[in-house]
C-alpha positions in Angstrom: 1.8 -2.6 -36.5 -1.3 -1.5 -34.4 -4.6 -1.0 -35.8 -3.9 2.9 -36.1 -0.9 2.2 -38.1 1.9 2.9 -35.3 4.4 0.5 -35.1 3.8 -1.3 -31.8 5.6 -4.1 -29.7 5.2 -7.5 -30.8 2.4 -9.5 -29.0 2.7 -12.9 -27.8 -0.2 -14.9 -26.3 -3.5 -17.0 -26.6 -4.6 -15.5 -29.7 -7.2 -18.0 -30.1 -8.9 -17.0 -26.9 -8.8 -13.2 -27.9 -6.0 -12.8 -25.0 -2.6 -10.8 -25.7 0.3 -10.2 -23.7 3.3 -8.1 -24.9 6.7 -9.4 -24.2 7.4 -6.5 -21.8 4.4 -7.7 -19.8 5.5 -11.1 -19.6 9.2 -9.9 -18.7 7.7 -7.9 -15.8 5.6 -10.6 -14.8 8.5 -12.9 -14.3 10.5 -10.5 -12.5 7.8 -9.7 -10.1 7.4 -13.7 -9.5 11.3 -13.9 -9.1 11.1 -11.2 -6.5 8.2 -12.4 -4.8 9.9 -16.1 -4.4 13.0 -14.4 -3.2 11.0 -12.6 -0.5 9.3 -15.8 0.6 12.1 -18.3 0.6 15.5 -16.3 0.9 14.7 -13.1 2.8 13.8 -14.5 6.2 16.8 -16.5 6.2 18.8 -13.4 5.9 17.3 -11.0 8.2 17.5 -10.8 11.9 14.4 -11.3 14.0 14.0 -7.6 14.5 14.0 -7.0 10.7 11.6 -9.8 10.1 9.3 -7.8 12.3 9.9 -4.7 10.5 9.4 -6.2 7.1 6.2 -7.9 8.2 5.1 -4.4 9.1 6.1 -3.3 5.4 3.7 -6.0 4.0 0.9 -4.9 6.1 1.3 -1.2 5.3 1.9 -2.1 1.6 -1.8 -2.9 1.6 -2.9 0.2 3.4 -0.8 2.3 0.9 -2.2 0.4 -2.1 -5.9 1.3 -1.1 -4.8 5.0 -0.9 -2.8 4.3 -4.4 -6.1 3.3 -5.8 -8.3 6.2 -4.5 -5.9 9.0 -5.1 -4.1 7.5 -8.3 -6.6 6.1 -10.1 -9.9 8.0 -9.1 -8.6 11.3 -8.0 -10.0 11.0 -4.3 -8.0 12.2 -1.4 -8.6 10.0 1.9 -6.9 10.9 5.0 -8.9 8.3 7.0 -7.0 5.3 5.9 -5.2 4.8 9.1 -8.1 5.2 11.2 -10.0 2.3 9.0 -6.8 0.2 9.7 -7.4 0.7 13.2 -11.0 -0.3 13.1 -10.2 -3.3 11.0 -7.7 -4.4 13.6 -10.3 -4.0 16.3 -13.0 -6.0 14.2 -10.3 -8.9 13.6 -9.5 -9.0 17.3 -13.1 -9.3 18.7 -13.9 -12.0 16.0 -10.7 -13.8 17.2 -11.9 -13.8 20.8 -15.5 -14.4 20.1 -15.2 -17.0 17.6 -13.2 -20.0 16.5 -13.3 -19.0 12.8 -10.2 -19.8 10.8 -7.8 -16.8 10.2 -8.5 -16.4 6.6 -12.3 -16.1 7.3 -11.5 -13.5 10.0 -9.5 -11.8 7.4 -12.1 -11.6 5.0 -15.1 -10.8 7.3 -12.5 -7.8 8.8 -12.2 -6.5 5.2 -15.8 -6.7 4.6 -17.1 -4.9 7.7 -14.3 -2.4 7.3 -15.7 -1.8 3.8 -19.0 -1.3 4.8 -18.0 1.3 7.4 -15.8 2.9 4.9 -18.6 3.1 2.2 -20.9 4.8 4.9 -17.8 7.2 5.6 -17.6 8.2 1.9 -21.0 8.2 0.8 -22.1 11.8 2.0 -18.9 13.3 0.4 -19.0 11.4 -3.1 -21.3 14.0 -4.6 -19.6 16.8 -3.3 -15.8 16.5 -4.4 -12.3 15.3 -3.4 -11.8 18.2 -0.9 -14.9 17.3 1.0 -14.0 13.7 1.1 -10.6 14.5 2.6 -12.2 16.6 5.1 -14.7 14.1 6.2 -12.0 11.3 6.2 -9.7 13.5 8.3 -12.6 14.2 10.9 -13.0 10.5 11.1 -9.3 10.0 11.8 -9.4 12.7 14.4 -12.3 11.0 16.0 -10.8 7.7 16.3 -7.4 9.3 17.6 -9.6 11.1 20.3 -11.9 8.1 21.1 -9.3 5.1 21.4 -7.0 6.6 24.1 -9.8 8.1 26.1 -12.0 4.7 26.2 -11.3 1.2 27.5 -10.5 -0.1 24.2 -12.1 -3.5 23.6 -9.0 -5.6 23.1 -9.9 -8.8 25.1 -11.9 -10.5 27.8 -15.6 -11.5 27.7 -18.3 -10.0 25.4 -18.1 -7.7 22.3 -16.7 -4.8 24.4 -14.1 -6.8 26.7 -11.1 -4.8 28.0 -8.1 -6.3 29.7 -4.7 -4.8 30.8 -3.4 -8.3 30.8 -0.7 -9.1 28.1 -0.6 -12.9 28.6 -0.2 -15.4 26.0 -3.9 -16.7 26.4 -5.5 -13.2 25.4 -3.0 -12.8 22.6 -4.8 -12.6 19.0 -4.1 -16.1 17.5 -2.0 -16.7 14.6 -3.0 -19.1 11.8 -1.6 -22.9 12.6 0.7 -22.8 9.6 2.3 -19.1 10.5 2.9 -19.3 14.4 6.3 -18.4 14.3 7.4 -14.5 13.0 9.3 -15.8 10.0 6.2 -17.9 8.9 3.9 -15.2 9.7 5.9 -12.9 7.5 5.5 -15.1 4.4 1.9 -15.3 5.3 1.4 -11.6 5.1 3.4 -11.3 1.9 0.9 -14.0 0.3 -1.9 -12.0 1.4 -0.7 -8.8 0.4 0.1 -10.3 -3.0 -3.6 -11.4 -3.3 -4.4 -7.9 -2.7 -2.0 -6.4 -5.3 -3.6 -9.1 -7.6 -7.0 -7.7 -7.0 -6.0 -4.3 -7.6 -4.2 -5.1 -11.2 -7.3 -7.1 -12.2 -9.4 -3.9 -11.3 -7.0 -1.5 -13.0 -7.5 -3.5 -16.2 -11.2 -3.9 -16.0 -14.1 -1.9 -17.0 -13.9 -0.4 -13.5 -10.4 0.8 -14.1 -11.2 2.6 -17.4 -14.3 4.2 -15.6 -11.6 5.4 -12.9 -9.4 6.7 -15.3 -12.1 8.6 -17.0 -13.4 10.1 -13.8 -9.7 11.3 -13.0 -9.1 12.8 -16.4 -12.6 14.9 -16.5 -15.8 14.2 -14.6 -18.1 16.0 -17.2 -16.3 13.8 -20.0 -16.9 10.6 -18.3 -20.5 11.6 -17.3 -20.8 12.3 -21.3 -19.5 8.9 -21.9 -22.1 7.2 -19.7 -20.1 6.4 -16.7 -22.0 6.5 -13.4 -19.4 8.6 -11.6 -21.1 8.1 -8.1 -21.4 4.3 -8.4 -17.6 4.0 -9.4 -16.1 6.3 -6.8 -18.1 4.4 -4.4 -16.7 1.4 -5.6 -13.2 2.5 -5.3 -13.7 3.8 -1.8 -15.4 0.5 -1.0 -12.4 -1.6 -2.4 -9.7 0.7 -0.7 -11.6 -0.1 2.8 -11.8 -3.6 2.2 -7.9 -3.7 1.4 -7.5 -1.7 4.6 -9.5 -4.0 6.8 -7.6 -6.8 5.6 -4.5 -5.3 6.4 -6.0 -4.3 9.9 -6.5 -8.1 10.6 -3.2 -8.7 9.4 -2.0 -6.2 12.0 -3.8 -7.6 14.7 -2.0 -10.9 14.3 1.3 -9.2 13.9 1.3 -7.1 17.1 -0.5 -10.1 19.0 -2.2 -8.0 21.6 -4.2 -4.6 21.0 -3.7 -1.7 23.2 -4.6 1.9 22.5 -1.1 3.1 22.3 -0.8 0.9 19.2 -3.4 2.8 17.5 -1.6 6.2 17.6 -1.1 5.7 13.8 -4.8 6.8 13.8 -3.7 10.2 14.4 -4.3 12.7 11.8 -0.4 13.4 11.4 0.1 9.9 10.6 -2.7 9.9 7.8 -1.0 12.9 6.4 2.4 11.0 6.6 0.9 7.9 4.7 -0.4 10.3 1.8 3.1 11.8 1.9 5.0 8.6 1.3 2.3 7.3 -1.3 3.0 10.5 -3.2 6.7 9.8 -3.1 6.2 6.1 -3.8 4.3 6.8 -6.9 0.5 7.6 -7.1 0.1 6.3 -10.7 1.4 2.8 -10.3 0.0 0.2 -7.8 4.0 -0.8 -7.0 4.5 2.8 -5.5 2.4 1.3 -2.5 5.6 -1.0 -2.0 7.9 1.9 -2.1 5.6 3.8 0.3 5.6 1.1 2.9 9.4 0.9 2.7 9.9 4.4 3.3 7.1 4.4 6.0 8.2 1.3 7.8 11.7 0.3 6.7 13.4 3.8 6.4 12.6 4.7 10.1 13.9 1.4 11.3 17.2 1.9 9.4 17.6 5.4 10.5 17.1 4.4 14.3 19.7 1.6 13.8 22.2 3.7 12.2 21.9 7.1 13.9 21.0 7.9 17.7 20.1 11.3 16.4 16.8 9.8 14.9 15.9 8.0 18.2 16.1 11.3 20.0 14.2 12.9 17.3 11.6 10.7 15.8 9.7 13.6 14.2 12.7 14.7 12.2 11.5 12.3 9.8 8.6 14.4 8.9 10.9 17.1 7.8 12.5 14.5 5.3 9.3 13.3 4.2 8.3 17.0 3.6 11.5 17.5 1.5 10.5 14.5 -0.3 7.0 15.4 -1.5 8.4 18.8 -2.7 11.0 16.9 -4.7 8.2 14.6 -6.1 6.0 17.6 -6.9 8.5 19.7 -8.7 10.8 17.0 -10.5 9.0 13.7 -10.5 5.2 13.6 -10.1 5.3 10.1 -11.1 7.1 9.1 -7.9 10.1 6.9 -7.0 8.9 3.8 -8.7 9.0 5.6 -12.1 11.7 8.0 -11.6 14.4 5.6 -10.0 14.4 3.2 -12.9 14.6 6.4 -15.6 17.5 7.9 -13.6 19.5 4.4 -13.4 19.2 4.0 -17.2 20.2 7.6 -17.8 23.1 7.2 -15.3 24.0 3.8 -17.3 24.1 5.5 -20.6 26.3 8.2 -19.2 28.9 5.8 -17.7 28.8 3.8 -21.1 29.6 6.9 -22.9 32.4 7.8 -20.7 33.9 4.2 -21.0 33.7 4.4 -24.9 35.1 8.0 -25.4 38.6 7.1 -24.3 38.4 3.9 -26.5 37.6 6.0 -29.4 40.2 8.6 -28.5 42.9 5.8 -28.4 41.7 4.2 -31.7 42.0 7.6 -33.6 45.5 8.5 -32.2 46.6 4.7 -33.4 45.1 5.4 -36.9 47.8 6.2 -39.7 
């Protein structure tokens, strides 16, 4: 029984420490750990080299989608510049690789921190103005990156901070950590880093910051009346999302090996809008919707290109599918696939069970004297 007298689920946990966990939470944690072990240990053995590469991209973009998920789903801030921040984080990581001998985890951390600083400066002017202004400013930033990168000698190697090379030789490639030089090993490494980012997000959601974000999303005047520093917590959310995107950029640099301007077509404004679309489809109110969003953005195009030659010739047709998906989410499933799909499966299971039981009951009644 809860304090308000409403029956609740039984709770088990470290009551002496004041910490409790309901059984549903423990079950979910066990399922997540089991899935993570399957992805780390079994999945690389089952996939071809091509789909291992695609799966690495899924892990990278799950972190990018997670940052946008926190911004939009938890605080109500619409950012259309996450793909541009990904490009910036990858460039920072690549320069650190070329200029220093720092370990890979340190490079990832520095790439995340530097990108967080840039993201904070980017979002600061618009935070007092409202979500639409933030969306416009981040969209302009994405457009700026999309213009500057292809028209300049993108600093991707060579000497100095702004070194550039057209070579793709292995000596100039972005180095991977010694324990993850092969593609399967780097996939596992990327998944582990992504899991750490998701853990950080979950800890924030359940903390004071998460409660403040929820209050801001529900009503800024009510949050202000409750003593929440709206500007501070908005800025904190944007900084955290930028940090995660910068870490993803470092993982992306090690994923592709050598950076060129064409690889950063993802900074185009259309791709920023696509990222927002898949995050909405995945589930904006759950951090696990970011995983579904990454599957939609990276795995779905790979599968369609592999199965149908039509999509190889018309890649932009995927935008039509995403547009239909966003419309379906807005109309029928505002919580996204991550919440709607299990609910629909339970309903389908219940329907099938009733259909199976109905003939059995009819037979029993007919046999009765």
